[in-house]
N, C-alpha and C positions, 0 to 999 in steps of 0.2 A: 839668723834673723828669726825669732820668735815670733809667730804671727797670732794675736788674739783675735776672738772671733769677731769683734768688730772691725779691726783691720783687714782681716780676710775677706768680710763681706764686703767691706769697701774696694778692695782690689777686684772682685768679682761681680761688682756693679750691684750688687743687693742694696748697700748704702750710698749715698752720694759721700765722695772722700771730704767735702766741706763740713760733713756732720762731725768729722772728727774733731774739727777745731771750734765747732759752735759755742762749746761749753766753756772755752777758755778766751775766746775773741770776743764774745758778745760783750756790749758794755753794760754797766750798770744804769740804773734808772733811779730818779729821785721823786718822791712826794713829800708834800709837807702838809699836816691838818693838826690844828689846836696843840699846837707847841710840840709837836713830834715830825720830826724827818724820818723817813723812811729810805733806806737803801735797798733797792730790789737786784736779784742777781741769780740767775738759775744755779750757778755752781756756788753759792754761797750754802753753808750750812744752814738748813731752815728756811732757805731761799732769800731772807732778808735782814736786815740789820736795823733797830729802831734806836734813834738818838733823842733824848729829851732836850729840845732844841728851841730855844734856851732853857735849862731847868732856872737860873739865878742870874742876876747881876748882884754884887756884894761891895761892902764897903771895906775898909782896912781895918785892923784891929779886931779881927774875927775869930781868933784860936781859942779865945776863951770868953765867949759873949754869947747871949742867947741869939739863936739864928734868925728870929724874927726881928731882930735890933741891926743885923746884918744886910739883910736882904733889901735891894731898892726894886720897888714895883715896877714892873715893864708889861707892855703889850706888844704882842708882833703880829703882823699881818703879811700875808703873801702877796707879793707885789706882781708877780709875772713867773711862769714856767713855760718852758718850752716845750713845742709839740711833739717833740719826741722824748720828753721827760729825762732828759739829759742835763738840763739847767734849771736854776730856779733863785729869784730874788726876794728877799724878806727886809722888813724894815722894823726896829726895835725901837720903840719910844719909850724912855724911862721915864719914871714919875717927876724926876727933877728936870727933865727938858731933853736931855741928852738924846741924840739920835744916831743910830747904829744901822748903818745898812749892810745887807749880806750879800754876795754873788757866791753861789755854791753849783760846783760842775762836777758831773761824773765822768771818770774815763772808764777804761776796760777793768782796773784793779785798784782804782782809788778815787777818794773824792776830795776836791779842792776847795777850800773855805778862803775868800778875800773879804776882808771888813774893812769900813770906814767908820770910825766912831767922833762924831762932832759934838761940839756943845755950842749950841746957838743962843744960850742965855747969857745974863750979865753976872750969874753967879758960878763959884766954883764949883765942879761935880766930884763929889766922892766915889764915882765908879771906878773902883779899883782891879777887879776882876770878874770873870764869869765862867759859868759852867757847863759847857755841853756834857751831858750824861749819856754815854753810850752803853746800852743795854747787850750784854754778851750772852743771855742766857740761851738763846737758840744757837748761837756759835759755839760754844762749848759743849752743849750739851748737858750743863750742870744747873745744880740749885744755889742757892746763896751759901749755903753751909761748904758747899763742894767745889765751886768753881776757882776758889783762890790758889789752888795749884796749877790752874792752866795760865796764871798770871804773870808778869814777868816785868821789870824793871831793870836798868843797867848799874851795876854800882863797881866801882875801879873798873870802868871799861867793858866789863864782861856782862851777860845776860844772866840775871840772878830771879830765878823762881820764888814766888811767893808761897808760903808765909817766908821772908828773910829775918834774920835772926841778928841782932835781938829784934822781938815784935813787942810793939807797944800796944797796951791794951787799956790805958787809963786815959779819958778824956771828959768833956762835957757830955758827948754822944758817943754809943758806941754800937755797932762795931766799927770796923774800916782800918786804913792805912795811909796816912799822909807823907808823901815825901817831899822834902822842901828844898829847893836847889839854894846854892850859896848867894845868889844874886837878889834873894826875896826874903824880908824880916818873917821870922818865924811867929810873930803875934798875928800875920796878915793871913793867915790859910784856915783852912776847914777845919771846924771844931770838933774833929774825930781824933783818934789816938795817932799822935805825931811821932814818926820815926826818928832814930837819932842818925839813921843813916842818910849821907847825900846822894841823890843819883847823880850819876855822871853826865848824863844828857838828859833832853826833854822828850823822850821816846817812852811810851809805855804801852804794853800790848797784852795779847792773850793767843793761845793757841785753840784751835779747833779741837772738837773730841775725839777726833781721829789723829790728831798732831799733824796733819797734811797742809793745814794753812795758819796763817798769823793774821789776827786784826791789831792794826796797831796805831797809834795817833800821837800827833806832835803839834805844837802851837808856837809860834813867834810874835810878840814876846809872850812867854808863859809864866804861870804863877806858882803852879804845883803839879804833882802827879798824886791821883789818888785811886784807891781800890775801896769798893765797899757798901754802901747802903743797900741797893737794890743789887743785883746782880750787874755790876757795872764797872767801867772804867773810866777814868778823867785824865785828860791833861788839860786843867783848868787856863784860859789865856788870861793876859794881863792886859789891863788899861793903864792902871797906875794915876788915875785921877784926869781931870779936864780943866784947864781954865776957860774963862769964858772966850768964844771965839775959836778955842784949839781944836784941831782936828789930828787924830792918829790913825794909822794903818796897822790892819793885825791879818794874818794868814796862818792857816792850818792845812793839814791832812788827816783823813782817814785811809789807811792803807789795808786792801784785802788782797794779801798774795799768798803764794805759796810758802810753805814752812822753810825757807832757805834764809838764815838770821844774818849771814854775812851780806847778801844782796841787798836786805833790808838796811840794814847799817848804812850800805855803799850810798843807797838811794837816799835815806833820810839826810845824811851829811851832804848829799849834793842838793837838796831840797832846804835845809836849814844850814848853811856855812855858819853862821852867827854861832850855833851850838858848838861846833867843834872846836 
């Protein structure tokens, strides 16, 4: 057995043995302010991940339309945060009257989202999909021009690093790359370059700068996978509109795990059996 200085120090009593596990076992914590969710963790590259939560709620017919015509205005407020920082509750009120309640909980290496979207009005809502924008500049250690090579989706059942080929480069707005699943109308996604490639599942992610960790995200139901504008990745969740009095539930995950792709896939398939 090879003894590292830290392990040897623990055996000799210089360091408590618990110190060896602290970096891996300490739970993530959460904070939210001014539409930004921050995930804190000592083992994370840069010590934190920021999420524009939520960036936008969107109408259908968005692929080739001015973004201002797609976005439905909303306001978000923090309703509750636990004393240990491991859970919080948000409420979004959309300009058309729809209310979306969010319960967000942090674990050791993941963040879980449970949403309830309801339409208390007597009018049909066009709220079709929404964007949690995960900023990965700290995690990848890369800038906007460089980080694409750290990102991945799954094509034909296998992990595919970006930029995938062919790479779309024409759209109303550039840069970026949108991957539209089979169950979604291609006229209803982000107005960025739309890949002809169809993702195998709803998981998108990136590797840390040193390739030892993976940040990945998925939602059910989901609208699209997207890499692009900032140093960001998206698995945008689907609402599909809401009839008067209708309620829909939505759930999501952000995984912050060791770089073991097969273990991540097993976990994702367990969490989202509908996608399999």
